[in-house]
Z-matrix of the N, CA and C atoms (Angstrom, degrees):
N
C 1 1.456
C 2 1.531 1 108.78
N 3 1.324 2 116.80 1 128.67
C 4 1.467 3 117.90 2 179.77
C 5 1.520 4 111.03 3 -67.92
N 6 1.317 5 114.60 4 147.95
C 7 1.460 6 120.21 5 173.99
C 8 1.525 7 107.32 6 -87.24
N 9 1.322 8 115.60 7 156.48
C 10 1.456 9 120.18 8 178.58
C 11 1.520 10 110.37 9 -55.20
N 12 1.332 11 117.24 10 -39.72
C 13 1.459 12 120.23 11 -179.15
C 14 1.526 13 111.27 12 -63.76
N 15 1.337 14 117.70 13 -32.79
C 16 1.464 15 120.93 14 177.77
C 17 1.526 16 110.51 15 -64.37
N 18 1.322 17 116.34 16 -44.32
C 19 1.464 18 119.67 17 179.16
C 20 1.523 19 111.22 18 -68.76
N 21 1.333 20 116.86 19 -35.07
C 22 1.467 21 119.78 20 178.03
C 23 1.527 22 110.69 21 -66.56
N 24 1.319 23 116.71 22 -39.88
C 25 1.461 24 120.83 23 177.19
C 26 1.529 25 110.24 24 -63.56
N 27 1.313 26 116.69 25 -44.16
C 28 1.466 27 120.65 26 177.28
C 29 1.524 28 110.43 27 -62.75
N 30 1.314 29 116.91 28 -43.33
C 31 1.472 30 121.50 29 177.98
C 32 1.530 31 110.12 30 -57.90
N 33 1.327 32 116.17 31 -45.62
C 34 1.466 33 120.33 32 -178.62
C 35 1.529 34 111.50 33 -65.54
N 36 1.323 35 117.45 34 -38.84
C 37 1.460 36 120.40 35 177.17
C 38 1.528 37 110.94 36 -64.79
N 39 1.327 38 116.54 37 -38.28
C 40 1.462 39 120.37 38 177.53
C 41 1.528 40 111.38 39 -66.16
N 42 1.329 41 116.36 40 -37.16
C 43 1.465 42 119.86 41 177.23
C 44 1.521 43 110.21 42 -61.23
N 45 1.320 44 116.44 43 -47.77
C 46 1.464 45 120.97 44 179.80
C 47 1.525 46 110.33 45 -62.04
N 48 1.321 47 116.19 46 -45.16
C 49 1.463 48 121.88 47 179.53
C 50 1.529 49 110.36 48 -55.49
N 51 1.333 50 116.72 49 -48.49
C 52 1.470 51 120.77 50 -179.26
C 53 1.527 52 111.02 51 -68.41
N 54 1.327 53 116.88 52 -41.12
C 55 1.468 54 120.42 53 179.41
C 56 1.525 55 111.60 54 -60.80
N 57 1.323 56 116.82 55 -44.07
C 58 1.468 57 121.07 56 -178.90
C 59 1.524 58 112.41 57 -62.29
N 60 1.314 59 117.13 58 -23.30
C 61 1.459 60 121.95 59 -177.67
C 62 1.533 61 112.83 60 -106.53
N 63 1.341 62 115.95 61 2.00
C 64 1.464 63 121.67 62 -176.87
C 65 1.520 64 111.29 63 55.02
N 66 1.334 65 115.40 64 45.53
C 67 1.462 66 120.88 65 -177.84
C 68 1.521 67 113.41 66 -98.55
N 69 1.327 68 118.20 67 -4.01
C 70 1.468 69 118.94 68 -178.77
C 71 1.517 70 111.81 69 -59.57
N 72 1.316 71 115.99 70 -30.27
C 73 1.464 72 119.70 71 178.89
C 74 1.529 73 112.04 72 -62.11
N 75 1.321 74 116.33 73 -24.13
C 76 1.463 75 120.96 74 -179.77
C 77 1.528 76 112.62 75 -99.00
N 78 1.305 77 116.48 76 -16.43
C 79 1.466 78 120.96 77 -173.28
C 80 1.528 79 111.59 78 -88.01
N 81 1.306 80 115.27 79 61.37
C 82 1.460 81 120.36 80 172.84
C 83 1.526 82 107.43 81 -84.30
N 84 1.317 83 117.97 82 156.16
C 85 1.474 84 118.37 83 176.80
C 86 1.528 85 112.73 84 -52.96
N 87 1.319 86 117.43 85 -40.83
C 88 1.473 87 120.56 86 179.57
C 89 1.521 88 111.02 87 -61.26
N 90 1.322 89 117.25 88 -50.01
C 91 1.462 90 120.60 89 -178.17
C 92 1.524 91 111.63 90 -65.25
N 93 1.314 92 116.37 91 -40.74
C 94 1.463 93 119.73 92 179.00
C 95 1.525 94 111.06 93 -65.31
N 96 1.315 95 116.80 94 -38.55
C 97 1.465 96 120.27 95 178.12
C 98 1.521 97 110.81 96 -64.81
N 99 1.310 98 116.44 97 -40.92
C 100 1.459 99 119.91 98 178.08
C 101 1.529 100 110.43 99 -64.71
N 102 1.315 101 117.30 100 -42.13
C 103 1.467 102 121.16 101 178.20
C 104 1.527 103 110.45 102 -64.07
N 105 1.321 104 116.33 103 -38.01
C 106 1.465 105 120.69 104 177.21
C 107 1.524 106 110.22 105 -59.64
N 108 1.317 107 117.08 106 -44.60
C 109 1.456 108 120.43 107 -179.05
C 110 1.529 109 111.45 108 -64.39
N 111 1.323 110 117.31 109 -35.20
C 112 1.467 111 120.64 110 176.09
C 113 1.530 112 109.44 111 -63.10
N 114 1.326 113 116.12 112 -43.74
C 115 1.470 114 119.58 113 179.95
C 116 1.526 115 111.57 114 -66.04
N 117 1.315 116 117.61 115 -38.23
C 118 1.467 117 120.62 116 176.97
C 119 1.528 118 109.71 117 -63.47
N 120 1.322 119 116.46 118 -40.12
C 121 1.471 120 119.74 119 177.71
C 122 1.529 121 110.50 120 -64.14
N 123 1.331 122 116.92 121 -39.48
C 124 1.466 123 119.93 122 177.73
C 125 1.530 124 110.37 123 -64.46
N 126 1.316 125 117.00 124 -36.67
C 127 1.465 126 121.12 125 175.71
C 128 1.524 127 110.20 126 -63.47
N 129 1.314 128 116.60 127 -45.15
C 130 1.469 129 120.98 128 -179.06
C 131 1.517 130 112.36 129 -61.52
N 132 1.319 131 117.06 130 -32.79
C 133 1.462 132 119.96 131 -179.17
C 134 1.526 133 112.41 132 -57.47
N 135 1.301 134 116.71 133 -31.88
C 136 1.470 135 120.32 134 -178.74
C 137 1.534 136 112.17 135 -69.87
N 138 1.319 137 117.00 136 -17.84
C 139 1.462 138 121.63 137 -177.68
C 140 1.526 139 113.42 138 -113.09
N 141 1.305 140 116.92 139 -6.32
C 142 1.463 141 122.81 140 -167.57
C 143 1.524 142 114.39 141 -49.79
N 144 1.284 143 119.08 142 -47.30
C 145 1.458 144 120.45 143 -173.73
C 146 1.523 145 112.70 144 -112.15
N 147 1.314 146 117.13 145 16.82
C 148 1.461 147 120.55 146 -179.65
C 149 1.522 148 111.05 147 -89.29
N 150 1.310 149 115.46 148 151.51
C 151 1.456 150 119.84 149 170.53
C 152 1.524 151 107.56 150 -75.25
N 153 1.331 152 118.08 151 164.78
C 154 1.458 153 119.34 152 175.56
C 155 1.537 154 112.79 153 -54.61
N 156 1.329 155 116.25 154 -40.84
C 157 1.464 156 119.96 155 179.91
C 158 1.527 157 111.05 156 -65.24
N 159 1.320 158 117.13 157 -43.00
C 160 1.462 159 120.47 158 178.79
C 161 1.527 160 111.38 159 -64.04
N 162 1.320 161 115.82 160 -37.62
C 163 1.468 162 119.06 161 -178.70
C 164 1.524 163 112.06 162 -67.76
N 165 1.329 164 116.79 163 -23.11
C 166 1.464 165 120.96 164 179.78
C 167 1.524 166 112.80 165 -89.32
N 168 1.323 167 117.52 166 -8.50
C 169 1.469 168 120.13 167 -179.00
C 170 1.526 169 109.79 168 -136.52
N 171 1.314 170 115.13 169 71.06
C 172 1.457 171 121.54 170 -177.91
C 173 1.523 172 111.22 171 -73.32
N 174 1.319 173 115.30 172 151.09
C 175 1.463 174 119.94 173 172.28
C 176 1.528 175 108.50 174 -66.68
N 177 1.301 176 116.56 175 162.64
C 178 1.468 177 120.87 176 179.31
C 179 1.528 178 110.21 177 -57.75
N 180 1.321 179 116.50 178 -42.53
C 181 1.463 180 121.12 179 -179.84
C 182 1.529 181 111.43 180 -62.54
N 183 1.337 182 116.29 181 -47.30
C 184 1.467 183 119.98 182 179.63
C 185 1.524 184 111.90 183 -67.57
N 186 1.324 185 116.97 184 -37.31
C 187 1.463 186 119.48 185 178.59
C 188 1.524 187 110.68 186 -64.15
N 189 1.317 188 117.36 187 -39.17
C 190 1.461 189 120.68 188 177.25
C 191 1.522 190 110.60 189 -62.37
N 192 1.315 191 117.15 190 -42.84
C 193 1.465 192 121.10 191 178.56
C 194 1.531 193 110.63 192 -64.18
N 195 1.324 194 117.04 193 -40.84
C 196 1.468 195 121.37 194 178.31
C 197 1.531 196 109.99 195 -64.91
N 198 1.311 197 117.14 196 -41.09
C 199 1.469 198 120.56 197 177.91
C 200 1.525 199 110.79 198 -58.02
N 201 1.330 200 116.82 199 -41.98
C 202 1.463 201 120.30 200 179.57
C 203 1.527 202 111.33 201 -64.78
N 204 1.321 203 116.72 202 -40.41
C 205 1.467 204 119.43 203 178.59
C 206 1.528 205 111.07 204 -68.00
N 207 1.328 206 116.70 205 -40.14
C 208 1.469 207 120.03 206 176.32
C 209 1.525 208 110.63 207 -60.80
N 210 1.321 209 116.25 208 -40.04
C 211 1.465 210 120.07 209 177.59
C 212 1.529 211 110.53 210 -62.65
N 213 1.334 212 116.85 211 -43.39
C 214 1.466 213 119.68 212 177.77
C 215 1.525 214 111.08 213 -59.37
N 216 1.327 215 116.53 214 -43.14
C 217 1.470 216 120.81 215 179.22
C 218 1.527 217 109.85 216 -61.06
N 219 1.313 218 116.99 217 -46.57
C 220 1.470 219 120.56 218 179.80
C 221 1.526 220 110.82 219 -61.94
N 222 1.313 221 117.15 220 -44.23
C 223 1.462 222 120.12 221 -178.84
C 224 1.528 223 111.30 222 -60.50
N 225 1.313 224 116.64 223 -43.77
C 226 1.469 225 118.88 224 178.22
C 227 1.528 226 111.71 225 -67.10
N 228 1.319 227 118.25 226 -38.50
C 229 1.473 228 120.24 227 177.00
C 230 1.529 229 110.98 228 -60.86
N 231 1.311 230 115.88 229 -44.35
C 232 1.465 231 120.16 230 179.88
C 233 1.525 232 109.92 231 -64.83
N 234 1.320 233 116.71 232 -41.71
C 235 1.466 234 120.22 233 -178.71
C 236 1.532 235 111.28 234 -66.23
N 237 1.329 236 117.17 235 -43.66
C 238 1.466 237 120.14 236 178.27
C 239 1.526 238 110.04 237 -62.52
N 240 1.311 239 116.91 238 -44.92
C 241 1.463 240 119.40 239 -179.05
C 242 1.520 241 110.79 240 -63.01
N 243 1.321 242 117.53 241 -36.25
C 244 1.459 243 121.09 242 177.07
C 245 1.525 244 110.47 243 -64.10
N 246 1.316 245 116.48 244 -47.05
C 247 1.464 246 120.10 245 -178.75
C 248 1.530 247 112.20 246 -62.45
N 249 1.334 248 116.34 247 -30.21
C 250 1.468 249 120.41 248 -178.56
C 251 1.532 250 113.19 249 -96.65
N 252 1.325 251 116.81 250 -1.90
C 253 1.467 252 120.05 251 179.99
C 254 1.516 253 113.04 252 70.06
N 255 1.327 254 116.80 253 33.99
C 256 1.462 255 121.88 254 -179.53
C 257 1.525 256 109.26 255 -101.32
N 258 1.322 257 116.26 256 129.72
C 259 1.462 258 121.06 257 172.43
C 260 1.525 259 106.05 258 -79.26
N 261 1.311 260 116.03 259 100.57
C 262 1.457 261 122.01 260 -171.32
C 263 1.528 262 111.97 261 -62.04
N 264 1.306 263 117.24 262 -42.76
C 265 1.460 264 120.10 263 -179.63
C 266 1.528 265 110.83 264 -65.73
N 267 1.325 266 117.12 265 -43.49
C 268 1.470 267 120.45 266 178.24
C 269 1.529 268 110.56 267 -64.08
N 270 1.328 269 116.47 268 -40.89
C 271 1.468 270 120.15 269 179.24
C 272 1.520 271 110.46 270 -63.49
N 273 1.334 272 117.24 271 -40.89
C 274 1.461 273 120.71 272 179.58
C 275 1.525 274 111.16 273 -66.36
N 276 1.318 275 116.68 274 -40.38
C 277 1.467 276 120.01 275 178.68
C 278 1.522 277 111.01 276 -65.20
N 279 1.324 278 117.32 277 -41.56
C 280 1.469 279 121.27 278 177.72
C 281 1.525 280 110.50 279 -63.83
N 282 1.323 281 116.87 280 -41.89
C 283 1.467 282 120.02 281 179.57
C 284 1.522 283 110.93 282 -64.73
N 285 1.318 284 117.23 283 -38.29
C 286 1.461 285 120.28 284 177.05
C 287 1.528 286 110.85 285 -62.23
N 288 1.337 287 116.85 286 -40.08
C 289 1.464 288 120.43 287 176.84
C 290 1.530 289 110.91 288 -63.67
N 291 1.326 290 117.30 289 -43.00
C 292 1.463 291 121.00 290 177.93
C 293 1.528 292 110.85 291 -63.05
N 294 1.331 293 116.36 292 -41.11
C 295 1.458 294 119.77 293 179.54
C 296 1.525 295 111.67 294 -65.65
N 297 1.321 296 117.23 295 -32.03
C 298 1.462 297 120.36 296 177.92
C 299 1.526 298 110.50 297 -64.15
N 300 1.322 299 116.47 298 -33.24
C 301 1.467 300 120.70 299 176.97
C 302 1.530 301 110.55 300 -75.03
N 303 1.338 302 116.70 301 -42.38
C 304 1.467 303 121.56 302 -179.72
C 305 1.528 304 112.27 303 -68.37
N 306 1.310 305 115.70 304 -31.01
C 307 1.462 306 121.11 305 -175.68
C 308 1.532 307 110.50 306 -126.46
N 309 1.325 308 117.60 307 71.54
C 310 1.463 309 119.73 308 179.64
C 311 1.531 310 110.54 309 -61.32
N 312 1.320 311 115.89 310 130.29
C 313 1.462 312 121.18 311 -174.28
C 314 1.525 313 112.37 312 -56.68
N 315 1.318 314 117.07 313 -38.90
C 316 1.467 315 119.55 314 -177.38
C 317 1.527 316 112.45 315 -69.12
N 318 1.331 317 117.32 316 -18.55
C 319 1.461 318 120.75 317 -179.95
C 320 1.531 319 111.85 318 -98.14
N 321 1.323 320 117.44 319 -38.03
C 322 1.461 321 119.97 320 -171.06
C 323 1.527 322 114.28 321 -103.98
N 324 1.295 323 118.15 322 -1.38
C 325 1.467 324 120.39 323 -177.54
C 326 1.521 325 110.98 324 -50.33
N 327 1.335 326 116.03 325 124.29
C 328 1.456 327 121.21 326 177.18
C 329 1.515 328 114.37 327 82.16
N 330 1.322 329 118.48 328 2.14
C 331 1.462 330 121.18 329 -177.62
C 332 1.524 331 109.74 330 -113.39
N 333 1.325 332 115.96 331 142.87
C 334 1.465 333 121.41 332 176.84
C 335 1.523 334 111.55 333 -101.89
N 336 1.320 335 117.15 334 10.21
C 337 1.459 336 120.54 335 -178.84
C 338 1.519 337 111.20 336 -67.32
N 339 1.330 338 115.45 337 149.46
C 340 1.439 339 122.16 338 174.50
C 341 1.532 340 108.68 339 -73.06
N 342 1.316 341 116.34 340 153.53
C 343 1.472 342 120.48 341 -176.68
C 344 1.524 343 113.31 342 -55.40
N 345 1.322 344 117.08 343 -27.74
C 346 1.459 345 120.37 344 -178.97
C 347 1.533 346 112.29 345 -79.95
N 348 1.336 347 117.19 346 -2.40
C 349 1.473 348 120.89 347 -176.83
C 350 1.525 349 113.53 348 -103.88
N 351 1.294 350 118.53 349 2.79
C 352 1.473 351 119.42 350 178.80
C 353 1.499 352 111.53 351 -128.56
């Protein structure tokens, strides 16, 4: 699990990266969100036609490509959260707590149903 300081360091590196390239003018929440969705789609392409078993045992080459796409997704998430002033780690922890209430383990264990279906 990343520490808050790890995400802050990554956030700061992304700020410098964008500043050095004069990209802040393009890094609006809308544009960053759209770029994030492109990266998620690129991630999905690596799994599109695989069976569940194949998706769990990627070749070294495919795993490396997936790692790069996951990194892109993380970078955009951190950048969007920075632009919106969201503490991403705190938001994720709060959401996990909310999900624990929505999906009590003793009720949903082994089920893929949405909370509104039980």
